[in-house]
GUGUKOL-316449 format. One record per atom (N, C-alpha, C): x, y, z; residue number from 1. Coordinates in steps of 0.2 Angstrom, whole numbers, plus 5000, padded with zeros to 4 digits. Example, Ala and Ser with C-alpha at 12.3 -4.5 7.8 and 13.67 -1.06 7.14 Angstrom:
! residues 2
   c1   c2   c3 num
 5066 4972 5039   1
 5062 4978 5039   1
 5066 4984 5039   1
 5064 4989 5035   2
 5068 4995 5036   2
 5064 5000 5039   2
This chain:
! residues 309
   c1   c2   c3 num
 4967 4966 5137   1
 4969 4959 5131   1
 4968 4966 5122   1
 4972 4961 5122   2
 4974 4964 5114   2
 4968 4961 5110   2
 4964 4968 5105   3
 4961 4965 5102   3
 4962 4962 5092   3
 4959 4958 5092   4
 4962 4955 5085   4
 4969 4951 5088   4
 4969 4949 5091   5
 4976 4945 5096   5
 4978 4941 5090   5
 4973 4938 5086   6
 4976 4934 5082   6
 4977 4934 5076   6
 4981 4936 5070   7
 4981 4936 5063   7
 4982 4931 5058   7
 4980 4933 5052   8
 4983 4928 5047   8
 4984 4932 5041   8
 4989 4929 5038   9
 4992 4933 5032   9
 4992 4928 5029   9
 4987 4926 5020  10
 4989 4925 5015  10
 4992 4926 5009  10
 4997 4926 5008  11
 5000 4926 5004  11
 5008 4929 5006  11
 5014 4926 5005  12
 5019 4928 5010  12
 5024 4933 5005  12
 5022 4936 4999  13
 5026 4938 4995  13
 5028 4944 4999  13
 5031 4951 4994  14
 5034 4956 5000  14
 5028 4960 5001  14
 5023 4960 5001  15
 5018 4963 5004  15
 5012 4958 5012  15
 5014 4953 5008  16
 5014 4946 5015  16
 5017 4948 5020  16
 5023 4950 5016  17
 5029 4948 5025  17
 5030 4955 5028  17
 5029 4960 5022  18
 5028 4967 5028  18
 5023 4968 5032  18
 5017 4966 5031  19
 5011 4965 5033  19
 5014 4961 5039  19
 5014 4957 5041  20
 5015 4951 5043  20
 5023 4954 5053  20
 5024 4956 5047  21
 5030 4960 5050  21
 5027 4965 5055  21
 5023 4970 5053  22
 5017 4976 5056  22
 5013 4971 5062  22
 5011 4965 5059  23
 5006 4962 5064  23
 5010 4959 5070  23
 5017 4958 5071  24
 5018 4955 5076  24
 5021 4961 5079  24
 5025 4967 5074  25
 5027 4972 5079  25
 5021 4975 5085  25
 5014 4974 5083  26
 5012 4977 5087  26
 5007 4973 5092  26
 5011 4968 5091  27
 5010 4962 5099  27
 5005 4957 5095  27
 5004 4956 5090  28
 5000 4951 5089  28
 5004 4943 5085  28
 4998 4940 5085  29
 5002 4934 5082  29
 5000 4932 5074  29
 5005 4930 5072  30
 5001 4929 5065  30
 5003 4921 5061  30
 4998 4920 5059  31
 4999 4914 5055  31
 4999 4914 5048  31
 5006 4912 5044  32
 5006 4914 5038  32
 5003 4908 5032  32
 4999 4908 5026  33
 5001 4903 5021  33
 5003 4905 5015  33
 5008 4899 5012  34
 5008 4901 5006  34
 5012 4894 5004  34
 5012 4894 4997  35
 5014 4886 4995  35
 5022 4885 4992  35
 5024 4892 4993  36
 5032 4892 4989  36
 5035 4889 4996  36
 5043 4885 4993  37
 5043 4881 5000  37
 5048 4888 5003  37
 5050 4892 5000  38
 5057 4896 5002  38
 5053 4902 5008  38
 5044 4902 5008  39
 5040 4905 5012  39
 5044 4907 5015  39
 5045 4903 5022  40
 5045 4903 5029  40
 5053 4908 5028  40
 5059 4904 5025  41
 5066 4908 5026  41
 5063 4917 5023  41
 5061 4915 5017  42
 5059 4925 5016  42
 5057 4929 5021  42
 5051 4927 5024  43
 5048 4930 5026  43
 5049 4933 5034  43
 5054 4928 5035  44
 5061 4928 5043  44
 5064 4933 5040  44
 5066 4932 5035  45
 5073 4936 5034  45
 5072 4945 5033  45
 5065 4944 5030  46
 5060 4951 5028  46
 5059 4954 5037  46
 5057 4948 5041  47
 5055 4953 5049  47
 5063 4953 5051  47
 5065 4950 5050  48
 5074 4953 5054  48
 5075 4960 5051  48
 5074 4960 5045  49
 5076 4967 5043  49
 5073 4972 5043  49
 5065 4971 5045  50
 5060 4975 5044  50
 5062 4979 5053  50
 5064 4973 5058  51
 5062 4975 5063  51
 5066 4980 5068  51
 5073 4982 5066  52
 5075 4988 5068  52
 5073 4994 5066  52
 5070 4996 5060  53
 5065 5001 5056  53
 5060 5002 5061  53
 5056 4998 5065  54
 5050 4994 5068  54
 5051 4998 5072  54
 5058 4995 5076  55
 5058 4997 5082  55
 5061 5005 5085  55
 5064 5008 5079  56
 5066 5015 5078  56
 5061 5018 5080  56
 5055 5015 5076  57
 5048 5020 5078  57
 5043 5018 5082  57
 5046 5014 5085  58
 5042 5014 5092  58
 5037 5011 5092  58
 5038 5005 5086  59
 5033 4999 5084  59
 5031 4995 5089  59
 5037 4994 5092  60
 5038 4985 5092  60
 5037 4985 5101  60
 5034 4988 5106  61
 5036 4990 5113  61
 5033 4982 5117  61
 5027 4980 5112  62
 5024 4974 5111  62
 5025 4969 5109  62
 5029 4972 5106  63
 5028 4965 5099  63
 5033 4958 5100  63
 5034 4954 5096  64
 5038 4946 5098  64
 5038 4944 5090  64
 5045 4947 5087  65
 5045 4944 5081  65
 5045 4940 5078  65
 5045 4932 5084  66
 5046 4925 5084  66
 5037 4922 5086  66
 5033 4925 5087  67
 5025 4924 5087  67
 5025 4924 5082  67
 5024 4920 5077  68
 5024 4919 5069  68
 5024 4910 5068  68
 5016 4908 5065  69
 5018 4901 5061  69
 5019 4902 5055  69
 5019 4895 5051  70
 5019 4894 5046  70
 5016 4889 5040  70
 5011 4890 5038  71
 5006 4885 5035  71
 5008 4884 5027  71
 5005 4878 5026  72
 5004 4875 5018  72
 4998 4875 5016  72
 4993 4874 5022  73
 4986 4876 5020  73
 4983 4883 5022  73
 4981 4886 5016  74
 4975 4891 5019  74
 4971 4890 5027  74
 4968 4883 5025  75
 4962 4882 5031  75
 4964 4882 5036  75
 4970 4880 5038  76
 4974 4879 5044  76
 4978 4886 5046  76
 4980 4889 5042  77
 4982 4896 5044  77
 4976 4902 5046  77
 4970 4901 5045  78
 4964 4906 5048  78
 4962 4903 5053  78
 4965 4897 5055  79
 4961 4893 5062  79
 4962 4898 5067  79
 4958 4901 5071  80
 4958 4906 5075  80
 4958 4913 5075  80
 4959 4915 5068  81
 4961 4923 5066  81
 4956 4926 5067  81
 4957 4934 5071  82
 4952 4937 5070  82
 4950 4943 5064  82
 4956 4943 5062  83
 4956 4950 5055  83
 4963 4945 5051  83
 4962 4945 5045  84
 4964 4941 5040  84
 4968 4947 5033  84
 4974 4945 5032  85
 4974 4949 5028  85
 4978 4946 5021  85
 4973 4947 5016  86
 4976 4942 5010  86
 4980 4945 5006  86
 4985 4944 5002  87
 4989 4948 4999  87
 4993 4943 4994  87
 4988 4936 4990  88
 4991 4933 4985  88
 4991 4936 4977  88
 4994 4931 4973  89
 4995 4936 4970  89
 4990 4940 4964  89
 4989 4945 4961  90
 4981 4946 4957  90
 4979 4942 4951  90
 4978 4940 4952  91
 4975 4934 4947  91
 4966 4932 4949  91
 4963 4935 4947  92
 4958 4932 4949  92
 4958 4925 4951  92
 4958 4920 4946  93
 4961 4912 4946  93
 4962 4911 4954  93
 4967 4913 4954  94
 4971 4912 4961  94
 4969 4914 4967  94
 4964 4921 4965  95
 4959 4923 4972  95
 4957 4916 4973  95
 4951 4918 4967  96
 4943 4915 4967  96
 4945 4907 4971  96
 4951 4903 4969  97
 4952 4897 4971  97
 4953 4896 4980  97
 4957 4901 4981  98
 4958 4903 4990  98
 4952 4904 4993  98
 4947 4910 4992  99
 4942 4911 4996  99
 4937 4903 4993  99
 4938 4899 4990 100
 4932 4896 4989 100
 4934 4889 4991 100
 4941 4888 4993 101
 4946 4884 5001 101
 4943 4888 5005 101
 4943 4893 5008 102
 4945 4894 5017 102
 4936 4898 5018 102
 4931 4898 5012 103
 4924 4901 5013 103
 4922 4899 5021 103
 4920 4893 5018 104
 4916 4888 5026 104
 4919 4884 5029 104
 4927 4888 5031 105
 4931 4888 5038 105
 4930 4894 5042 105
 4928 4901 5039 106
 4929 4908 5042 106
 4924 4906 5047 106
 4926 4911 5053 107
 4921 4911 5058 107
 4917 4917 5056 107
 4910 4919 5057 108
 4907 4923 5057 108
 4908 4929 5057 108
 4912 4932 5064 109
 4913 4939 5062 109
 4920 4941 5061 109
 4925 4936 5059 110
 4929 4938 5055 110
 4931 4941 5047 110
 4935 4946 5049 111
 4936 4951 5043 111
 4941 4950 5040 111
 4940 4949 5033 112
 4947 4947 5026 112
 4946 4952 5023 112
 4954 4954 5024 113
 4953 4961 5019 113
 4958 4958 5013 113
 4957 4963 5004 114
 4963 4961 5003 114
 4965 4965 5000 114
 4973 4965 5000 115
 4978 4969 4997 115
 4976 4973 4991 115
 4974 4969 4987 116
 4973 4970 4980 116
 4973 4977 4978 116
 4978 4978 4973 117
 4980 4984 4971 117
 4975 4987 4963 117
 4974 4983 4959 118
 4972 4982 4952 118
 4965 4978 4950 118
 4964 4974 4956 119
 4958 4971 4954 119
 4951 4975 4961 119
 4947 4977 4956 120
 4942 4980 4961 120
 4938 4975 4965 120
 4934 4977 4970 121
 4931 4972 4976 121
 4926 4969 4971 121
 4922 4974 4966 122
 4916 4969 4964 122
 4920 4963 4961 122
 4925 4965 4957 123
 4928 4957 4953 123
 4929 4951 4958 123
 4933 4956 4964 124
 4936 4950 4969 124
 4928 4946 4972 124
 4922 4950 4975 125
 4916 4946 4976 125
 4914 4941 4975 125
 4915 4941 4968 126
 4912 4938 4963 126
 4915 4928 4964 126
 4921 4928 4970 127
 4924 4921 4970 127
 4921 4920 4977 127
 4916 4922 4982 128
 4913 4921 4988 128
 4906 4921 4986 128
 4903 4913 4990 129
 4894 4914 4988 129
 4891 4920 4993 129
 4897 4921 5000 130
 4893 4927 5003 130
 4899 4932 5005 130
 4901 4937 5000 131
 4907 4941 5003 131
 4904 4946 5008 131
 4901 4945 5013 132
 4899 4950 5019 132
 4906 4952 5022 132
 4908 4947 5023 133
 4917 4948 5031 133
 4922 4950 5024 133
 4920 4950 5019 134
 4927 4951 5014 134
 4927 4959 5012 134
 4933 4965 5011 135
 4934 4972 5010 135
 4940 4969 5009 135
 4939 4977 5003 136
 4947 4979 5001 136
 4950 4984 5007 136
 4957 4981 5008 137
 4961 4986 5011 137
 4969 4986 5008 137
 4967 4990 5006 138
 4974 4994 4999 138
 4979 4993 5005 138
 4985 4994 5004 139
 4991 4996 5008 139
 4994 5001 5001 139
 5000 5003 5003 140
 5004 5004 5000 140
 5010 5003 5002 140
 5016 4999 4996 141
 5022 4996 4999 141
 5027 5000 5000 141
 5034 5000 5006 142
 5029 4993 5009 142
 5024 4994 5018 142
 5020 4991 5018 143
 5015 4992 5023 143
 5016 4992 5031 143
 5023 4991 5031 144
 5024 4991 5039 144
 5028 4998 5040 144
 5029 5002 5034 145
 5032 5008 5034 145
 5025 5013 5034 145
 5022 5013 5025 146
 5018 5017 5024 146
 5011 5020 5026 146
 5008 5022 5029 147
 5003 5023 5033 147
 4998 5019 5031 147
 4996 5022 5024 148
 4989 5023 5021 148
 4988 5017 5020 148
 4980 5014 5021 149
 4976 5009 5020 149
 4971 5012 5016 149
 4968 5009 5011 150
 4962 5011 5007 150
 4955 5004 5007 150
 4951 5008 5010 151
 4948 5004 5012 151
 4941 5003 5007 151
 4935 5000 5007 152
 4931 5001 5004 152
 4927 4994 5005 152
 4919 4995 5007 153
 4914 4990 5004 153
 4911 4992 5002 153
 4905 4989 5001 154
 4897 4991 4997 154
 4892 4988 4997 154
 4886 4986 4995 155
 4880 4984 4996 155
 4880 4978 4998 155
 4886 4973 4996 156
 4886 4965 5000 156
 4889 4966 5006 156
 4892 4970 5007 157
 4897 4971 5014 157
 4892 4973 5022 157
 4894 4968 5025 158
 4887 4966 5031 158
 4891 4973 5035 158
 4885 4976 5037 159
 4885 4983 5040 159
 4891 4983 5048 159
 4897 4989 5048 160
 4901 4987 5053 160
 4907 4983 5052 160
 4908 4981 5045 161
 4912 4979 5043 161
 4918 4980 5043 161
 4917 4988 5038 162
 4923 4993 5037 162
 4924 4997 5043 162
 4921 4999 5049 163
 4922 5000 5054 163
 4927 4998 5059 163
 4922 4990 5058 164
 4929 4986 5061 164
 4937 4986 5059 164
 4937 4986 5054 165
 4942 4986 5048 165
 4948 4993 5052 165
 4944 4997 5048 166
 4945 5005 5053 166
 4950 5004 5059 166
 4946 5003 5066 167
 4946 4998 5072 167
 4956 4997 5071 167
 4954 4990 5068 168
 4961 4987 5068 168
 4965 4992 5065 168
 4966 4992 5059 169
 4972 4996 5057 169
 4974 5002 5060 169
 4968 5007 5065 170
 4971 5009 5068 170
 4973 5010 5074 170
 4973 5003 5075 171
 4976 5000 5082 171
 4983 4997 5081 171
 4986 4997 5072 172
 4991 4997 5072 172
 4996 5000 5068 172
 4994 5006 5069 173
 4996 5014 5067 173
 4998 5014 5059 173
 4990 5011 5056 174
 4991 5014 5049 174
 4984 5022 5048 174
 4986 5025 5046 175
 4982 5029 5041 175
 4978 5027 5036 175
 4968 5029 5037 176
 4964 5023 5031 176
 4960 5030 5029 176
 4959 5028 5021 177
 4953 5033 5019 177
 4948 5027 5017 177
 4941 5028 5015 178
 4938 5024 5011 178
 4934 5027 5005 178
 4936 5022 5000 179
 4936 5024 4994 179
 4927 5024 4992 179
 4924 5026 4990 180
 4916 5029 4990 180
 4915 5028 4983 180
 4917 5026 4978 181
 4914 5023 4973 181
 4921 5019 4968 181
 4918 5014 4965 182
 4925 5010 4963 182
 4925 5012 4958 182
 4932 5012 4956 183
 4936 5015 4951 183
 4944 5009 4951 183
 4946 5007 4944 184
 4949 5004 4944 184
 4958 5009 4946 184
 4963 5007 4952 185
 4968 5008 4955 185
 4965 5011 4962 185
 4958 5011 4961 186
 4956 5015 4969 186
 4960 5020 4967 186
 4960 5025 4975 187
 4963 5033 4973 187
 4970 5035 4974 187
 4975 5031 4979 188
 4982 5033 4978 188
 4985 5029 4972 188
 4984 5023 4968 189
 4986 5024 4964 189
 4984 5026 4959 189
 4979 5029 4958 190
 4977 5033 4950 190
 4982 5039 4951 190
 4982 5042 4958 191
 4984 5048 4958 191
 4994 5049 4956 191
 4997 5043 4957 192
 5003 5042 4955 192
 5003 5038 4949 192
 4998 5036 4947 193
 4997 5033 4939 193
 4998 5039 4935 193
 4995 5045 4937 194
 4994 5051 4933 194
 4999 5053 4934 194
 5003 5055 4937 195
 5012 5058 4941 195
 5015 5053 4935 195
 5016 5049 4934 196
 5021 5045 4933 196
 5019 5044 4926 196
 5013 5044 4922 197
 5010 5045 4914 197
 5015 5053 4912 197
 5014 5057 4916 198
 5017 5063 4914 198
 5025 5063 4914 198
 5029 5062 4919 199
 5035 5058 4921 199
 5040 5054 4915 199
 5034 5049 4912 200
 5038 5046 4906 200
 5035 5050 4899 200
 5029 5054 4898 201
 5030 5060 4893 201
 5034 5061 4893 201
 5039 5066 4897 202
 5043 5071 4897 202
 5048 5069 4896 202
 5052 5062 4897 203
 5055 5059 4898 203
 5055 5055 4889 203
 5051 5052 4885 204
 5049 5051 4881 204
 5051 5057 4875 204
 5048 5062 4877 205
 5049 5070 4874 205
 5054 5073 4874 205
 5061 5070 4877 206
 5066 5074 4879 206
 5066 5080 4881 206
 5060 5081 4885 207
 5061 5086 4890 207
 5066 5087 4895 207
 5067 5081 4900 208
 5073 5081 4903 208
 5073 5073 4903 208
 5078 5071 4908 209
 5081 5063 4909 209
 5077 5058 4913 209
 5079 5052 4916 210
 5074 5049 4919 210
 5077 5053 4928 210
 5082 5054 4927 211
 5086 5055 4933 211
 5084 5060 4935 211
 5082 5066 4929 212
 5082 5073 4934 212
 5074 5073 4935 212
 5071 5071 4931 213
 5062 5069 4931 213
 5061 5068 4940 213
 5066 5061 4943 214
 5067 5060 4948 214
 5068 5066 4954 214
 5072 5065 4952 215
 5075 5074 4956 215
 5072 5079 4959 215
 5067 5080 4951 216
 5061 5084 4951 216
 5055 5084 4955 216
 5057 5076 4955 217
 5051 5076 4963 217
 5053 5075 4968 217
 5057 5072 4969 218
 5060 5072 4978 218
 5063 5079 4982 218
 5066 5081 4976 219
 5066 5088 4978 219
 5064 5094 4979 219
 5058 5091 4975 220
 5052 5098 4973 220
 5044 5095 4977 220
 5040 5093 4972 221
 5033 5094 4978 221
 5033 5084 4981 221
 5037 5082 4980 222
 5036 5075 4984 222
 5038 5078 4993 222
 5043 5083 4993 223
 5044 5083 5000 223
 5039 5084 5003 223
 5034 5093 5000 224
 5026 5095 5001 224
 5023 5088 5003 224
 5022 5085 4998 225
 5017 5080 4998 225
 5019 5075 5004 225
 5024 5076 5005 226
 5024 5070 5012 226
 5023 5074 5018 226
 5021 5081 5016 227
 5019 5086 5023 227
 5011 5086 5023 227
 5006 5087 5017 228
 5000 5089 5014 228
 4999 5088 5009 228
 4994 5086 5009 229
 4988 5081 5000 229
 4988 5087 4997 229
 4988 5087 4990 230
 4988 5092 4983 230
 4984 5100 4985 230
 4978 5096 4987 231
 4972 5103 4988 231
 4974 5107 4994 231
 4977 5104 5000 232
 4978 5107 5005 232
 4983 5113 5006 232
 4990 5110 5000 233
 4994 5114 4999 233
 4992 5118 4995 233
 4987 5120 4990 234
 4986 5125 4983 234
 4983 5130 4989 234
 4978 5126 4994 235
 4975 5131 5000 235
 4981 5136 5002 235
 4985 5133 5003 236
 4991 5136 5008 236
 4996 5141 5002 236
 4995 5140 4995 237
 4999 5143 4991 237
 4997 5151 4987 237
 4991 5153 4991 238
 4989 5160 4989 238
 4987 5163 4995 238
 4992 5162 4999 239
 4992 5166 5007 239
 4985 5167 5007 239
 4984 5171 5012 240
 4976 5172 5015 240
 4971 5170 5012 240
 4970 5172 5006 241
 4966 5170 5003 241
 4962 5165 4999 241
 4967 5158 5003 242
 4967 5150 5002 242
 4964 5148 4994 242
 4960 5143 4993 243
 4959 5140 4988 243
 4957 5144 4984 243
 4949 5149 4987 244
 4947 5153 4981 244
 4953 5157 4978 244
 4957 5160 4979 245
 4961 5163 4979 245
 4966 5159 4973 245
 4969 5156 4974 246
 4973 5151 4973 246
 4968 5149 4966 246
 4959 5147 4965 247
 4959 5146 4958 247
 4958 5152 4955 247
 4957 5158 4958 248
 4956 5164 4953 248
 4963 5167 4949 248
 4969 5164 4953 249
 4976 5166 4952 249
 4978 5164 4948 249
 4976 5155 4947 250
 4983 5150 4943 250
 4977 5147 4939 250
 4970 5147 4937 251
 4965 5142 4934 251
 4968 5146 4925 251
 4968 5148 4924 252
 4972 5151 4916 252
 4980 5145 4917 252
 4984 5144 4922 253
 4990 5143 4920 253
 4988 5134 4920 253
 4985 5131 4926 254
 4985 5125 4926 254
 4982 5123 4921 254
 4973 5126 4917 255
 4970 5124 4911 255
 4975 5121 4906 255
 4979 5128 4906 256
 4987 5129 4899 256
 4991 5120 4902 256
 4993 5118 4908 257
 4996 5114 4907 257
 4993 5106 4906 257
 4989 5107 4910 258
 4985 5101 4906 258
 4982 5099 4900 258
 4981 5106 4898 259
 4979 5104 4890 259
 4986 5101 4886 259
 4992 5101 4889 260
 4998 5101 4886 260
 5000 5094 4889 260
 4999 5091 4894 261
 5001 5084 4896 261
 4999 5079 4890 261
 5005 5076 4891 262
 5005 5069 4886 262
 5000 5065 4888 262
 4997 5061 4884 263
 4996 5054 4881 263
 4998 5049 4877 263
 4998 5044 4882 264
 5005 5039 4880 264
 5003 5033 4883 264
 5005 5025 4880 265
 5005 5020 4882 265
 5011 5019 4884 265
 5013 5014 4888 266
 5021 5012 4889 266
 5020 5005 4882 266
 5024 5007 4879 267
 5027 5005 4874 267
 5031 5001 4874 267
 5036 4995 4873 268
 5041 4992 4873 268
 5048 4997 4872 268
 5045 5000 4868 269
 5053 5005 4865 269
 5053 5011 4874 269
 5046 5011 4875 270
 5047 5019 4881 270
 5048 5015 4887 270
 5048 5006 4887 271
 5051 5006 4895 271
 5060 5004 4894 271
 5060 4999 4887 272
 5069 5003 4887 272
 5070 5008 4889 272
 5069 5015 4887 273
 5071 5022 4886 273
 5072 5022 4896 273
 5065 5021 4899 274
 5065 5020 4907 274
 5071 5017 4909 274
 5070 5011 4907 275
 5075 5003 4910 275
 5082 5007 4908 275
 5085 5010 4905 276
 5092 5013 4903 276
 5092 5018 4905 276
 5085 5023 4908 277
 5087 5027 4913 277
 5089 5025 4920 277
 5084 5020 4922 278
 5085 5017 4930 278
 5092 5016 4931 278
 5096 5010 4927 279
 5101 5008 4926 279
 5106 5014 4929 279
 5105 5020 4924 280
 5109 5025 4925 280
 5108 5028 4934 280
 5101 5030 4935 281
 5102 5032 4941 281
 5105 5028 4946 281
 5105 5022 4946 282
 5106 5017 4949 282
 5113 5017 4952 282
 5114 5017 4948 283
 5124 5017 4948 283
 5126 5009 4948 283
 5128 5007 4953 284
 5130 5001 4957 284
 5127 4999 4962 284
 5122 5001 4964 285
 5117 4998 4968 285
 5112 4993 4968 285
 5112 4990 4971 286
 5106 4985 4971 286
 5100 4987 4972 286
 5094 4981 4970 287
 5088 4984 4971 287
 5087 4982 4979 287
 5091 4978 4981 288
 5089 4976 4989 288
 5093 4982 4994 288
 5099 4988 4990 289
 5102 4991 4993 289
 5098 4997 4993 289
 5094 4999 4986 290
 5091 5005 4986 290
 5083 5005 4988 290
 5081 4999 4992 291
 5076 4998 4995 291
 5077 4999 5002 291
 5083 4998 5007 292
 5086 4999 5013 292
 5088 5006 5013 292
 5089 5009 5006 293
 5090 5017 5006 293
 5083 5022 5008 293
 5077 5018 5005 294
 5073 5022 5004 294
 5068 5018 5011 294
 5071 5015 5014 295
 5065 5014 5021 295
 5070 5016 5026 295
 5074 5019 5028 296
 5078 5022 5030 296
 5076 5030 5029 296
 5075 5032 5023 297
 5074 5037 5022 297
 5065 5041 5025 297
 5062 5035 5026 298
 5054 5035 5024 298
 5054 5035 5033 298
 5057 5030 5037 299
 5057 5030 5044 299
 5059 5040 5047 299
 5062 5040 5043 300
 5066 5047 5045 300
 5061 5054 5044 300
 5058 5052 5039 301
 5050 5056 5038 301
 5048 5055 5043 301
 5045 5049 5043 302
 5038 5048 5049 302
 5040 5050 5055 302
 5047 5049 5058 303
 5051 5051 5065 303
 5049 5058 5064 303
 5051 5063 5059 304
 5050 5068 5059 304
 5041 5071 5058 304
 5037 5068 5055 305
 5032 5072 5054 305
 5026 5070 5058 305
 5030 5062 5062 306
 5024 5062 5069 306
 5026 5066 5078 306
 5032 5069 5077 307
 5032 5075 5080 307
 5028 5080 5077 307
 5025 5083 5072 308
 5022 5088 5072 308
 5014 5086 5069 308
 5011 5080 5069 309
 5005 5080 5068 309
 5000 5079 5075 309
């Protein structure tokens, strides 16, 4: 019997729809809650588009895209669910209202994980009387393709809940990390925020165009980062001497670069510069077409790396 055979997704935007597709692909049933009148059509359309890629990745062998129900009541949606993924808009008042609505109707051993990227676990826990089964389970977009899930519990989390979530996510093909200390943006968002800040700084100061900065990433370090993380790659960057040799050899260079990195805020003027640049880079492609192109490339990368991991 499939563990966590029945799941629920609360919130049917892009993230919630992507989670729903992945849960279905893994052979689980899904109950979806969203108040939007277009939610059912949007989710079904998302699943229809995602399914061929999930099949390409051999993730749908036990799945049924029709094993899904839609609900206007969150209480109705969570009934009988063993695992709940919450992906409603990132406003505390919206999340707190949802938590208040469902808390008294949760089974004692049901895990509920929030997809929140901008809010912290302790902030969201304030919406619960007893947050012991509630954790952070932050994915990367699109969750049905990007393996990463950042997990976090704290002193208010019941023993074993994070481990149970790890087991569930592993069963649907995810790669998890534990966030040990609460910081805004968790781990991966802070990494990409640091990269984007310098990417913007170089555009704003005329070092390179939006398109060329993007090219420098996907044709350069981005390829390596798809294979290994920065620490391991730099460990390999100095030959047999490893990280010790790398630090000795490149400390002066990195300190110089770090000292020269930009400090900036995303002002309306800079935003306009980025918008103009991305409009030129995107050309005549719509965001939907670009998303399809992205997903096709992600699937190819995942297929290639699966053969070597």
